[in-house]
C-alpha positions, -999 to 999 in steps of 0.1 A, spaced: 244 -30 664 240 9 685 273 16 700 257 22 746 274 51 762 267 48 802 253 74 824 256 79 860 224 94 869 188 79 883 161 95 859 125 94 869 96 88 853 59 96 865 29 81 846 -11 78 851 -35 60 831 -56 81 809 -87 63 820 -104 74 787 -82 61 758 -62 37 787 -30 49 773 2 51 799 12 99 800 48 97 821 66 129 825 105 135 835 110 161 850 146 164 849 145 158 809 119 182 803 101 148 780 66 138 782 52 101 765 19 89 762 22 54 747 7 17 753 11 -2 780 30 -31 765 48 -7 746 57 17 779 90 11 787 110 12 752 88 43 744 105 58 776 140 47 760 133 57 726 127 89 742 155 94 760 182 76 735 166 108 712 176 140 737 202 124 747 213 114 710 203 154 702 226 166 731 255 152 715 252 164 683 254 196 693 287 186 715 263 194 752 253 166 770 292 167 794 275 202 796 245 189 806 250 161 826 270 184 848 247 210 855 225 183 867 253 164 888 253 131 865 278 124 844 291 102 821 309 69 825 318 56 788 335 76 755 312 90 729 326 72 704 347 89 676 328 71 644 288 74 652 263 51 645 231 46 664 234 53 703 222 41 728 223 57 765 222 31 796 210 51 818 189 40 852 156 55 858 132 51 880 92 47 874 62 62 897 25 58 890 5 89 903 -32 90 899 -44 103 867 -55 136 885 -19 140 906 2 136 873 -11 173 865 14 182 896 44 167 876 38 189 845 44 223 872 
């Protein structure tokens, strides 16, 4: 069972459907993350990307600094004995036209 760490933040994900593959491509500018997935796996893929990102920050000891730099904060402590971590963080999604997704990358 994963250990839950709650974060006070709001992560915007901007996405579009790649017409040639029918896969969804999304970018989260604050985290500088990009994902690609099947429509039915979209939110799961986002969660996995965010968990991996924040787990890396925990392992390097940089999580609190990163959160502070973005005006966010951790609401629950990081456990001393770490198992798999799950980060409970609000997110929002916005669909744009495929041609407009490029703007999110810049």
